[in-house]
C-alpha positions as CSV (number, residue, x, y, z in Angstrom):
1,M,22.9,8.3,-22.7
2,R,20.2,10.6,-22.2
3,I,18.1,10.5,-18.7
4,A,15.2,12.3,-18.1
5,T,12.7,12.9,-15.0
6,W,9.3,14.2,-15.1
7,N,6.4,14.4,-12.8
8,V,3.4,13.9,-15.2
9,N,0.6,14.6,-13.0
10,S,-1.8,11.7,-13.7
11,I,-0.3,9.6,-16.4
12,N,-4.1,8.1,-17.6
13,A,-5.5,11.9,-17.5
14,R,-3.2,13.5,-19.9
15,L,-1.7,10.3,-21.7
16,P,-1.8,12.0,-25.2
17,T,0.3,15.1,-23.7
18,A,2.7,12.6,-22.2
19,L,3.3,10.6,-25.5
20,T,3.9,13.8,-27.2
21,V,6.2,15.4,-24.5
22,I,8.3,11.7,-23.7
23,G,8.7,11.2,-27.4
24,G,10.2,14.6,-27.9
25,L,12.7,14.2,-25.3
26,E,14.9,11.6,-27.3
27,A,16.0,9.8,-24.3
28,D,17.1,6.5,-23.3
29,I,15.6,6.5,-19.8
30,V,12.6,8.6,-18.7
31,C,11.7,8.4,-14.8
32,L,8.0,9.3,-14.2
33,Q,6.6,10.4,-11.0
34,E,2.9,10.7,-9.7
35,L,1.3,8.4,-11.8
36,K,-1.9,8.2,-9.7
37,C,-2.9,4.9,-11.0
38,E,-2.6,0.9,-10.2
39,D,0.1,-0.9,-12.0
40,H,-2.5,-3.0,-14.1
41,K,-3.8,0.6,-14.8
42,F,-0.8,2.0,-16.1
43,P,-1.2,2.5,-20.3
44,R,1.9,-0.1,-21.0
45,E,0.8,-0.8,-24.4
46,A,1.0,3.1,-25.4
47,F,4.8,2.6,-24.4
48,E,5.8,-0.6,-25.6
49,D,4.6,-0.2,-29.1
50,L,7.0,2.7,-29.1
51,G,10.2,0.8,-28.2
52,W,10.0,1.3,-24.4
53,N,10.5,-1.3,-21.6
54,V,8.3,-0.4,-18.6
55,A,8.6,-0.9,-14.9
56,T,5.8,0.6,-12.6
57,H,5.2,1.1,-8.6
58,G,1.6,2.3,-8.6
59,Q,-1.2,2.9,-6.3
60,K,-4.5,3.6,-6.0
61,T,-5.4,7.5,-7.0
62,Y,-2.0,8.9,-5.5
63,N,1.7,8.9,-5.9
64,G,3.3,6.2,-8.1
65,V,6.7,5.9,-10.0
66,A,7.6,4.3,-13.2
67,I,10.7,3.8,-15.4
68,L,10.7,3.9,-19.3
69,S,13.8,2.2,-20.9
70,K,14.9,1.9,-24.6
71,L,17.1,-0.9,-22.8
72,P,16.0,-4.1,-21.0
73,F,15.9,-4.1,-17.3
74,D,18.7,-6.1,-15.8
75,E,16.8,-5.7,-12.3
76,V,14.0,-4.0,-10.7
77,L,13.7,-2.7,-7.2
78,P,10.4,-1.5,-5.9
79,R,10.0,0.4,-2.7
80,L,12.4,2.1,-0.6
81,P,13.9,0.0,1.7
82,G,13.6,0.8,5.6
83,D,10.2,0.5,6.4
84,D,8.2,-2.2,5.4
85,T,5.0,-0.8,6.5
86,D,4.9,2.1,4.0
87,E,2.4,1.2,1.5
88,Q,3.2,5.1,-0.6
89,A,4.1,4.3,-4.0
90,R,7.1,7.0,-3.9
91,Y,10.3,4.9,-5.3
92,L,11.3,2.8,-7.9
93,E,14.9,1.4,-8.6
94,A,16.5,-0.3,-12.0
95,V,19.5,-1.5,-13.5
96,V,20.3,-1.5,-17.2
97,S,23.3,-2.4,-19.3
98,T,24.9,-0.9,-22.3
99,G,28.6,-1.9,-24.0
100,G,29.1,-3.1,-20.6
101,T,28.5,-0.9,-18.3
102,A,25.7,-0.9,-15.7
103,V,23.6,2.3,-15.2
104,R,21.7,2.1,-11.9
105,V,18.7,4.6,-12.2
106,A,16.0,5.7,-9.5
107,S,12.5,7.4,-9.9
108,I,11.7,9.3,-6.9
109,Y,8.6,11.1,-5.7
110,L,9.7,12.5,-2.2
111,P,6.5,13.6,-0.2
112,N,5.3,17.3,-0.1
113,G,5.3,17.4,3.7
114,N,2.5,20.2,4.0
115,P,1.2,21.5,6.0
116,L,3.9,22.4,8.5
117,G,3.7,21.4,11.9
118,T,1.7,18.0,11.0
119,E,2.6,14.2,10.5
120,K,3.5,15.1,6.9
121,F,6.4,17.3,7.5
122,T,7.6,14.4,9.9
123,Y,6.9,11.9,7.2
124,K,8.4,14.0,4.5
125,L,11.7,14.1,6.9
126,A,11.7,10.4,7.6
127,W,11.4,9.4,4.3
128,F,14.4,11.9,3.0
129,E,16.6,9.8,5.7
130,R,15.6,6.7,4.3
131,L,16.5,7.6,0.9
132,R,20.0,9.2,2.6
133,L,20.8,5.9,3.5
134,R,20.1,3.9,0.4
135,A,22.1,6.6,-1.5
136,R,24.6,5.8,1.0
137,E,24.7,2.0,-0.1
138,L,24.1,2.8,-3.8
139,R,27.6,5.0,-3.5
140,D,29.6,2.0,-2.3
141,Y,28.6,-0.1,-5.4
142,E,30.6,2.2,-7.1
143,E,28.5,2.3,-10.2
144,L,27.2,4.9,-12.7
145,C,23.9,6.1,-10.6
146,V,21.1,9.0,-11.4
147,L,18.4,9.3,-8.5
148,A,16.0,11.1,-10.4
149,G,12.8,12.8,-9.7
150,D,10.4,15.3,-7.9
151,Y,12.6,15.9,-4.5
152,N,9.6,18.7,-3.3
153,V,12.7,20.8,-2.4
154,I,13.9,24.2,-3.4
155,P,17.3,24.3,-3.0
156,R,18.2,27.9,-3.4
157,D,16.6,31.0,-3.0
158,E,17.4,31.5,-6.5
159,D,15.3,28.5,-7.3
160,C,12.0,30.3,-7.0
161,Y,10.4,33.5,-7.9
162,D,10.0,34.8,-4.9
163,P,11.4,33.2,-1.3
164,A,8.9,35.3,0.6
165,A,6.2,33.5,-1.2
166,W,7.4,30.2,0.0
167,K,8.7,31.0,3.3
168,G,6.2,29.1,4.9
169,D,5.8,25.9,2.5
170,A,7.7,22.4,3.5
171,L,9.5,22.7,0.4
172,F,11.5,25.7,1.5
173,Q,12.2,24.9,4.8
174,P,15.7,24.6,6.3
175,E,15.0,20.9,7.3
176,S,13.8,20.0,4.1
177,R,16.9,21.7,2.2
178,A,19.6,20.2,4.8
179,A,17.8,17.0,4.2
180,Y,18.7,17.8,0.3
181,R,22.1,18.7,1.0
182,A,23.1,15.4,3.1
183,L,22.2,13.4,0.5
184,L,24.6,15.6,-2.1
185,N,27.2,15.2,0.8
186,L,27.4,11.4,0.5
187,G,29.1,12.7,-2.8
188,Y,26.2,13.1,-5.4
189,T,26.1,15.9,-7.6
190,D,23.1,18.0,-8.7
191,A,23.2,17.8,-12.4
192,F,21.7,21.4,-13.1
193,M,24.1,23.0,-10.7
194,A,27.0,21.0,-12.3
195,A,26.0,21.7,-15.9
196,D,24.3,25.2,-15.8
197,G,23.7,26.4,-12.3
198,G,21.7,29.4,-13.7
199,I,19.2,31.3,-11.4
200,H,15.3,31.5,-11.8
201,R,15.5,28.3,-13.6
202,Y,11.9,26.6,-12.9
203,T,10.5,22.9,-13.2
204,F,7.0,23.6,-11.6
205,W,4.8,26.3,-12.6
206,D,1.2,26.1,-10.3
207,Y,-1.8,26.0,-12.2
208,Q,-3.4,29.1,-9.8
209,A,-2.9,32.4,-9.9
210,G,-1.3,32.6,-13.6
211,A,1.8,31.2,-12.9
212,W,3.1,30.0,-16.0
213,P,2.5,33.2,-17.8
214,K,4.2,35.1,-15.1
215,D,6.6,32.6,-15.1
216,H,6.2,32.3,-11.1
217,G,7.8,28.7,-11.2
218,I,10.3,26.9,-8.7
219,R,12.7,24.1,-9.2
220,I,12.0,21.1,-7.5
221,D,12.6,18.2,-10.1
222,H,16.4,17.3,-9.8
223,L,18.8,14.3,-11.2
224,A,21.5,13.7,-8.5
225,L,24.6,11.8,-10.0
226,S,26.9,9.6,-8.8
227,P,30.7,10.5,-8.8
228,Q,31.0,7.8,-11.5
229,A,27.8,9.3,-13.5
230,T,29.1,12.9,-12.8
231,D,32.6,12.6,-14.1
232,R,30.3,11.6,-17.6
233,L,28.5,14.7,-17.2
234,K,27.9,16.4,-20.8
235,S,24.9,18.8,-20.7
236,V,21.6,19.2,-18.6
237,K,18.5,20.7,-20.1
238,I,14.9,21.9,-18.7
239,H,12.3,21.1,-21.2
240,R,10.0,24.1,-20.3
241,A,8.3,24.1,-23.4
242,A,6.2,21.2,-22.2
243,R,4.5,23.5,-19.7
244,G,2.7,25.2,-22.8
245,L,0.9,22.1,-24.3
246,E,-2.6,21.3,-24.0
247,K,-3.5,19.8,-20.8
248,P,-0.1,20.0,-19.5
249,S,1.6,19.0,-16.2
250,D,2.4,21.4,-14.1
251,H,5.9,20.1,-14.0
252,V,8.2,19.9,-16.8
253,P,11.2,17.3,-17.9
254,I,14.8,17.7,-17.1
255,S,17.2,15.6,-18.6
256,A,20.9,14.9,-18.3
257,D,23.2,13.6,-20.9
258,L,26.0,11.2,-19.7
259,A,28.9,10.1,-22.0
260,I,28.1,6.4,-22.0
């Protein structure tokens, strides 16, 4: 089973590119972030016509997450538990089954947190803590579980082109990194680190300042695997070519192959 995650950066603004990229992933499940549309405006038919089952949790203009699956959904949970007043659409969880094995997947769009010293950074860390608590619950289910998405965290210095350029950014702060480690310390594994671990391998290049041709990127899109999923991890791939297409997202997909 191949599970991929991709921040598409507006599904309707770049639908032809999205269809090309997603079709090329040869994935069974694709988690999408930053849809930037409400549920009824997601181009559902374009994906259903290609054999995808579609679950979305969107909002107007901002955020929004989706899960595409070649397998039917057994259950779908929109919204991250822990704060019923939070209206930002950043979390979607679903379960599929294949060959008698249940696989739980979450599509995650963690808050950016900039600028530092504002409520946005406080919200980022609070949201991260809610995610950690949900991840702890899911770990105790002892299922194959993949928490996939745009975490807006650069885990290591080697995951960016120049640490000095990011030291004042919320993605690079010790608190952000510590929150990501706290999630992994529950027993989850960063799939890229387990299967590759290479340095200066990126999933995001800004649209500004020629970041893509200069390879000034960062790795912020991650797949966190439960112990049961880690045991079945075969390989990980960053689909770098997607950034060079016409009208690309500033992110590229990353996928993990599991022996299921």
